[in-house]
Backbone as CSV, one residue per row, in Angstrom:
resi,resn,N_x,N_y,N_z,CA_x,CA_y,CA_z,C_x,C_y,C_z
1,MET,-30.972,63.145,-35.789,-30.565,64.259,-34.982,-29.812,65.188,-35.860
2,THR,-30.149,66.493,-35.767,-29.430,67.528,-36.548,-29.120,68.679,-35.550
3,TRP,-28.131,69.485,-35.952,-27.890,70.672,-35.153,-29.066,71.579,-34.981
4,THR,-29.851,71.702,-36.097,-31.050,72.599,-36.119,-31.994,72.090,-35.012
5,LYS,-32.196,70.802,-34.936,-33.128,70.234,-33.884,-32.557,70.407,-32.514
6,LEU,-31.275,70.156,-32.365,-30.643,70.323,-31.060,-30.717,71.785,-30.555
7,LEU,-30.476,72.684,-31.456,-30.631,74.136,-31.121,-32.058,74.514,-30.767
8,ALA,-32.949,74.045,-31.588,-34.381,74.264,-31.374,-34.900,73.782,-30.087
9,ASN,-34.372,72.609,-29.679,-34.801,71.916,-28.454,-33.993,72.360,-27.220
10,LYS,-33.117,73.333,-27.469,-32.244,73.932,-26.405,-31.352,72.791,-25.746
11,GLU,-30.969,71.864,-26.588,-30.089,70.824,-26.081,-28.638,71.234,-26.453
12,ALA,-28.455,72.119,-27.394,-27.185,72.630,-27.705,-27.266,74.170,-27.972
13,GLN,-26.142,74.819,-27.904,-26.121,76.307,-28.244,-24.859,76.473,-29.088
14,ARG,-24.865,77.485,-29.803,-23.650,77.846,-30.584,-22.566,78.267,-29.625
15,HIS,-21.332,78.020,-29.954,-20.274,78.255,-29.012,-18.953,78.455,-29.847
16,LYS,-18.152,79.431,-29.403,-16.870,79.694,-29.986,-15.833,79.262,-28.886
17,THR,-15.063,78.220,-29.265,-14.054,77.669,-28.335,-12.786,78.522,-28.383
18,SER,-11.964,78.255,-27.429,-10.619,78.884,-27.470,-9.558,77.874,-27.214
19,LYS,-8.317,78.280,-27.426,-7.215,77.380,-27.204,-7.157,77.004,-25.670
20,LYS,-7.471,78.011,-24.841,-7.415,77.708,-23.389,-8.513,76.669,-23.075
21,GLU,-9.668,76.793,-23.578,-10.701,75.817,-23.274,-10.306,74.451,-23.777
22,LEU,-9.770,74.352,-24.942,-9.366,73.056,-25.489,-8.225,72.476,-24.670
23,ASP,-7.230,73.287,-24.214,-6.103,72.771,-23.395,-6.702,72.298,-22.089
24,ASN,-7.708,72.966,-21.494,-8.312,72.467,-20.204,-8.929,71.110,-20.511
25,MET,-9.647,70.972,-21.626,-10.327,69.675,-21.926,-9.200,68.565,-22.119
26,ARG,-8.165,68.910,-22.803,-7.089,67.897,-22.960,-6.466,67.498,-21.615
27,ALA,-6.312,68.491,-20.705,-5.876,68.172,-19.313,-6.796,67.279,-18.579
28,LEU,-8.094,67.474,-18.684,-9.077,66.606,-18.052,-9.013,65.239,-18.641
29,ILE,-8.826,65.117,-19.890,-8.802,63.791,-20.527,-7.466,63.039,-20.016
30,ALA,-6.433,63.768,-20.016,-5.069,63.177,-19.560,-5.245,62.761,-18.097
31,ARG,-5.863,63.565,-17.264,-5.992,63.247,-15.837,-6.853,62.004,-15.716
32,ASP,-7.983,61.964,-16.406,-8.901,60.818,-16.163,-8.299,59.619,-16.771
33,LEU,-7.555,59.658,-17.801,-6.867,58.416,-18.308,-5.818,57.971,-17.315
34,ALA,-5.082,58.881,-16.734,-4.155,58.477,-15.713,-4.807,57.841,-14.515
35,ASP,-5.853,58.460,-14.056,-6.596,57.991,-12.922,-7.235,56.607,-13.192
36,ALA,-7.695,56.417,-14.422,-8.340,55.173,-14.821,-7.335,53.947,-14.807
37,GLY,-6.052,54.332,-14.825,-5.027,53.288,-14.787,-4.410,53.054,-13.350
38,ILE,-4.960,53.758,-12.358,-4.381,53.566,-11.020,-4.738,52.229,-10.482
39,ALA,-3.701,51.474,-10.118,-3.879,50.139,-9.456,-4.506,50.390,-8.148
40,GLY,-5.429,49.503,-7.783,-6.044,49.600,-6.456,-7.455,50.207,-6.500
41,LEU,-7.725,50.965,-7.541,-9.048,51.498,-7.686,-9.939,50.425,-8.145
42,SER,-11.271,50.504,-7.728,-12.260,49.509,-8.140,-12.438,49.561,-9.646
43,ALA,-12.850,48.469,-10.225,-13.185,48.382,-11.651,-14.266,49.350,-11.952
44,ASP,-15.224,49.555,-11.071,-16.311,50.543,-11.311,-15.749,51.939,-11.420
45,ARG,-14.832,52.350,-10.565,-14.360,53.727,-10.608,-13.375,53.902,-11.804
46,ARG,-12.606,52.909,-12.131,-11.742,53.022,-13.388,-12.624,53.110,-14.603
47,PHE,-13.739,52.348,-14.637,-14.568,52.335,-15.784,-15.219,53.761,-15.921
48,ALA,-15.760,54.247,-14.821,-16.468,55.563,-14.827,-15.471,56.667,-15.187
49,THR,-14.220,56.576,-14.765,-13.289,57.601,-14.964,-12.779,57.497,-16.485
50,ALA,-12.606,56.386,-17.057,-12.303,56.245,-18.444,-13.442,56.753,-19.291
51,TYR,-14.699,56.464,-18.872,-15.898,56.967,-19.590,-15.875,58.517,-19.581
52,ASN,-15.488,59.130,-18.510,-15.465,60.579,-18.459,-14.399,61.192,-19.456
53,ALA,-13.321,60.478,-19.611,-12.375,60.884,-20.599,-12.945,60.902,-22.034
54,ALA,-13.650,59.820,-22.293,-14.301,59.737,-23.605,-15.373,60.882,-23.734
55,LEU,-16.135,61.105,-22.693,-17.099,62.221,-22.765,-16.420,63.524,-23.056
56,GLN,-15.299,63.798,-22.402,-14.592,65.070,-22.621,-14.065,65.154,-24.065
57,ALA,-13.599,64.041,-24.595,-13.192,64.069,-25.998,-14.322,64.392,-26.860
58,ALA,-15.494,63.838,-26.614,-16.634,64.143,-27.371,-17.001,65.680,-27.294
59,ASN,-16.955,66.164,-26.086,-17.235,67.634,-25.906,-16.220,68.493,-26.575
60,MET,-14.939,68.056,-26.673,-13.909,68.812,-27.384,-14.245,68.888,-28.856
61,ALA,-14.630,67.784,-29.399,-14.927,67.786,-30.840,-16.145,68.652,-31.141
62,ILE,-17.187,68.605,-30.253,-18.388,69.430,-30.387,-17.983,70.907,-30.320
63,ALA,-17.146,71.307,-29.357,-16.747,72.644,-29.203,-16.050,73.128,-30.451
64,CYS,-15.213,72.321,-31.000,-14.392,72.680,-32.236,-15.327,72.874,-33.440
65,ALA,-16.514,72.199,-33.395,-17.507,72.292,-34.453,-18.395,73.587,-34.240
66,GLY,-18.155,74.274,-33.115,-18.941,75.479,-32.880,-20.163,75.384,-32.053
67,TYR,-20.218,74.281,-31.240,-21.401,74.123,-30.406,-21.012,73.709,-28.934
68,ARG,-21.919,73.759,-28.090,-21.854,73.329,-26.667,-23.114,72.533,-26.368
69,ILE,-23.033,71.499,-25.730,-24.282,70.735,-25.274,-24.677,71.365,-23.929
70,MET,-25.936,71.610,-23.853,-26.483,72.306,-22.628,-26.528,71.244,-21.480
71,SER,-26.206,71.755,-20.261,-26.131,70.874,-19.099,-27.627,70.680,-18.634
72,LYS,-28.223,69.551,-18.901,-29.497,69.236,-18.381,-29.624,67.778,-18.447
73,VAL,-30.752,67.225,-18.017,-30.954,65.758,-18.001,-30.762,65.244,-19.357
74,GLY,-29.901,64.215,-19.569,-29.669,63.615,-20.803,-28.462,64.177,-21.612
75,HIS,-27.809,65.127,-21.048,-26.746,65.838,-21.883,-25.579,64.919,-22.184
76,HIS,-25.287,63.874,-21.414,-24.249,62.967,-21.825,-24.667,62.190,-23.053
77,ARG,-25.846,61.717,-23.095,-26.420,61.091,-24.281,-26.335,61.891,-25.492
78,VAL,-26.704,63.190,-25.329,-26.709,64.086,-26.434,-25.262,64.364,-26.916
79,SER,-24.371,64.499,-25.995,-22.954,64.680,-26.377,-22.463,63.530,-27.207
80,LEU,-22.710,62.374,-26.796,-22.197,61.220,-27.552,-22.891,61.090,-28.903
81,GLU,-24.136,61.305,-28.972,-24.816,61.279,-30.215,-24.381,62.389,-31.169
82,SER,-24.060,63.547,-30.591,-23.651,64.669,-31.419,-22.346,64.470,-32.029
83,THR,-21.466,63.611,-31.427,-20.168,63.383,-32.083,-20.296,62.728,-33.406
84,LYS,-21.446,62.024,-33.619,-21.730,61.460,-34.949,-21.865,62.527,-35.988
85,LEU,-22.520,63.662,-35.643,-22.666,64.815,-36.491,-21.297,65.391,-36.839
86,VAL,-20.485,65.541,-35.817,-19.188,66.210,-35.951,-18.174,65.397,-36.680
87,LEU,-18.059,64.115,-36.250,-16.946,63.313,-36.777,-17.350,62.376,-37.897
88,GLY,-18.624,62.166,-38.099,-19.071,61.337,-39.208,-19.083,59.857,-38.965
89,LYS,-19.240,59.141,-40.055,-19.441,57.640,-39.924,-18.276,56.892,-39.244
90,PRO,-17.014,57.255,-39.422,-15.932,56.593,-38.757,-16.127,56.546,-37.220
91,ALA,-16.712,57.518,-36.655,-16.906,57.547,-35.154,-18.091,56.967,-34.587
92,HIS,-19.017,56.491,-35.456,-20.294,55.970,-35.036,-20.104,54.763,-34.138
93,LYS,-19.204,53.869,-34.456,-19.081,52.735,-33.619,-18.562,53.079,-32.251
94,TYR,-17.676,54.072,-32.135,-17.147,54.511,-30.839,-18.231,55.235,-30.034
95,ALA,-19.093,56.099,-30.680,-20.120,56.761,-30.031,-21.143,55.786,-29.528
96,ASP,-21.437,54.778,-30.306,-22.408,53.682,-29.860,-21.855,52.907,-28.672
97,TYR,-20.590,52.588,-28.781,-19.939,51.872,-27.621,-19.954,52.727,-26.350
98,PHE,-19.620,54.013,-26.484,-19.608,54.873,-25.261,-21.046,55.156,-24.804
99,GLU,-22.051,55.057,-25.647,-23.385,55.175,-25.242,-23.788,53.972,-24.267
100,THR,-23.301,52.818,-24.632,-23.472,51.656,-23.694,-22.759,51.859,-22.414
101,CYS,-21.547,52.406,-22.547,-20.764,52.714,-21.355,-21.480,53.789,-20.454
102,ARG,-22.152,54.736,-21.127,-22.832,55.783,-20.424,-23.908,55.139,-19.473
103,ARG,-24.670,54.237,-20.054,-25.762,53.584,-19.262,-25.177,52.828,-18.074
104,LYS,-24.040,52.120,-18.269,-23.420,51.397,-17.194,-22.857,52.353,-16.156
105,ARG,-22.235,53.468,-16.620,-21.770,54.436,-15.725,-22.865,55.007,-14.786
106,ASN,-24.053,55.233,-15.422,-25.190,55.681,-14.600,-25.486,54.708,-13.455
107,THR,-25.532,53.477,-13.799,-25.739,52.360,-12.802,-24.664,52.451,-11.720
108,ILE,-23.431,52.551,-12.121,-22.355,52.598,-11.189,-22.444,53.789,-10.251
109,ASP,-22.748,54.972,-10.803,-22.687,56.174,-10.028,-23.949,56.395,-9.172
110,TYR,-25.058,55.750,-9.624,-26.322,56.146,-8.931,-27.067,54.932,-8.364
111,THR,-26.782,53.718,-8.669,-27.558,52.613,-8.272,-26.842,51.524,-7.545
112,PHE,-25.885,50.902,-8.092,-25.230,49.739,-7.586,-23.655,49.907,-7.606
113,SER,-23.064,49.058,-6.847,-21.549,48.900,-6.865,-21.242,47.590,-7.449
114,ASN,-19.923,47.465,-7.784,-19.484,46.228,-8.330,-20.205,45.798,-9.605
115,VAL,-20.305,46.775,-10.478,-21.086,46.577,-11.773,-20.106,46.332,-12.887
116,ALA,-19.013,47.016,-12.987,-18.031,46.872,-14.087,-17.031,45.716,-13.734
117,THR,-16.647,44.958,-14.747,-15.697,43.933,-14.601,-14.303,44.456,-14.825
118,GLU,-13.277,43.781,-14.469,-11.949,44.222,-14.752,-11.745,44.347,-16.274
119,THR,-12.223,43.401,-17.026,-12.237,43.476,-18.485,-12.848,44.684,-19.052
120,GLU,-14.046,45.037,-18.556,-14.720,46.310,-19.078,-13.984,47.523,-18.699
121,ALA,-13.401,47.552,-17.502,-12.595,48.749,-17.090,-11.433,48.878,-18.053
122,LYS,-10.716,47.819,-18.320,-9.611,47.904,-19.260,-10.018,48.227,-20.642
123,LYS,-11.086,47.661,-21.157,-11.606,47.837,-22.452,-12.063,49.345,-22.679
124,SER,-12.694,49.943,-21.701,-13.145,51.318,-21.804,-11.953,52.245,-21.937
125,SER,-10.908,51.940,-21.190,-9.678,52.714,-21.224,-9.006,52.593,-22.544
126,SER,-8.973,51.388,-23.057,-8.273,51.142,-24.328,-8.994,51.668,-25.526
127,ARG,-10.341,51.788,-25.505,-11.030,52.394,-26.600,-11.022,53.841,-26.642
128,ARG,-10.857,54.506,-25.436,-10.893,55.942,-25.381,-9.862,56.598,-26.244
129,PRO,-8.593,56.140,-26.273,-7.657,56.712,-27.153,-8.056,56.748,-28.645
130,SER,-8.721,55.724,-29.165,-9.175,55.674,-30.514,-10.217,56.784,-30.761
131,PHE,-11.143,56.876,-29.755,-12.129,57.877,-29.855,-11.583,59.236,-29.842
132,THR,-10.605,59.504,-28.977,-9.987,60.824,-28.953,-9.230,61.101,-30.203
133,ALA,-8.589,60.132,-30.841,-7.932,60.319,-32.151,-8.922,60.759,-33.154
134,LYS,-10.060,60.088,-33.188,-11.141,60.476,-34.143,-11.643,61.907,-33.786
135,SER,-11.742,62.192,-32.519,-12.235,63.527,-32.089,-11.237,64.594,-32.460
136,LYS,-9.952,64.288,-32.371,-8.973,65.348,-32.659,-8.879,65.495,-34.212
137,THR,-9.068,64.453,-34.953,-9.080,64.613,-36.394,-10.317,65.413,-36.819
138,GLY,-11.444,65.012,-36.237,-12.714,65.810,-36.555,-12.609,67.219,-36.041
139,SER,-11.955,67.437,-34.965,-11.806,68.823,-34.418,-11.069,69.705,-35.375
140,ARG,-9.956,69.147,-35.956,-9.228,69.935,-36.914,-10.025,70.228,-38.165
141,LYS,-10.748,69.312,-38.571,-11.673,69.512,-39.733,-12.645,70.580,-39.366
142,ALA,-13.290,70.514,-38.155,-14.304,71.410,-37.777,-13.752,72.855,-37.685
143,THR,-12.532,73.042,-37.216,-11.978,74.344,-37.037,-11.680,74.998,-38.400
144,LEU,-11.482,74.164,-39.408,-11.154,74.694,-40.776,-12.420,75.245,-41.438
145,HIS,-13.619,74.930,-40.995,-14.806,75.323,-41.690,-15.287,76.747,-41.168
């Protein structure tokens, strides 16, 4: 996958981000992380909410690199794969992990209930901060270019 291919396939477009947009993304991430930790929510909902925080972190890194993923079928997959372009090799294991989470989140939101375990809900929340740290580092690098 390359930005040239993503642009040609209309899966991405060039985008100039703003401080306001990035602040809004940070607020979404903070909200979702807080919500993912709410006692009493199902493991499915905590898992899906933590996944959304990771997706927003990916979108923030992509925006800082000067792109936006187009909203169409498969855009979550494209967002997670695109973080590999933006953040490089250190983020690959996180992007791959959250790709697995994406598939599980699809099942949770569209097909079945009681899919995520308590352990998975906790693990997805705990990995998201590492992914966001990589995203913020990559975002700073991207904005310098």
